C-alpha positions in Angstrom: 105.5 127.9 133.1 104.0 126.1 130.1 102.9 128.3 127.2 99.3 128.2 126.2 97.2 130.3 123.9 93.5 130.8 124.2 91.3 130.6 121.2 87.7 131.0 122.3 86.8 127.8 124.2 89.9 126.0 122.9 93.3 126.3 124.5 96.4 125.6 122.4 99.5 123.9 123.8 103.0 124.3 122.5 104.9 121.2 121.3 108.4 120.6 119.9 108.0 119.0 116.4 110.7 117.2 114.5 109.8 116.9 110.8 111.6 114.2 108.8 111.9 114.3 105.0 113.6 111.9 102.6 117.1 113.3 103.3 116.6 116.0 105.8 115.2 116.9 109.2 113.9 120.1 110.8 112.8 121.0 114.3 110.2 123.6 115.1 107.5 124.7 117.6 103.9 124.0 116.9 100.7 124.9 118.8 97.9 122.4 118.9 94.8 121.8 121.1 96.2 118.4 122.2 99.0 116.0 121.7 98.3 114.0 118.5 98.6 110.2 118.5 100.6 108.0 116.1 99.0 107.8 112.7 97.3 111.2 113.0 98.2 114.0 110.6 99.2 117.6 111.6 99.8 120.7 109.5 103.3 122.0 109.5 105.2 124.6 107.5 106.0 121.7 105.0 102.3 120.8 104.6 100.4 117.8 106.1 102.7 115.4 107.9 102.0 112.0 109.5 102.8 111.6 113.2 105.1 108.6 113.8 105.8 109.3 117.5 104.5 111.6 120.2 105.2 111.9 123.9 103.9 114.2 126.6 106.4 116.2 128.6 104.4 117.0 131.8 107.2 118.8 133.6 109.1 120.4 130.7 108.1 124.0 131.4 107.2 125.7 128.1 106.5 122.6 125.9 103.7 120.1 126.6 105.3 117.4 124.5 107.4 116.2 121.6 106.1 115.1 118.2 108.0 113.4 115.4 106.4 113.4 112.0 107.3 112.7 108.4 106.3 114.2 105.1 104.2 112.1 102.8 
């Protein structure tokens, strides 16, 4: 069952996020209202990052999709 968190009228979905830096990479979970598109920014534990790829995972169970982003 996919994990969602209610926030008033907005429901958050859980995504797997890969954050890429200059010489490093980290993987984490993030909760957002929807899957961001390429070129959008998201807030991560490393600050604001640019989304370079995103894909929905409709049948993955607990995650609604995968996001790859990079630090500025």
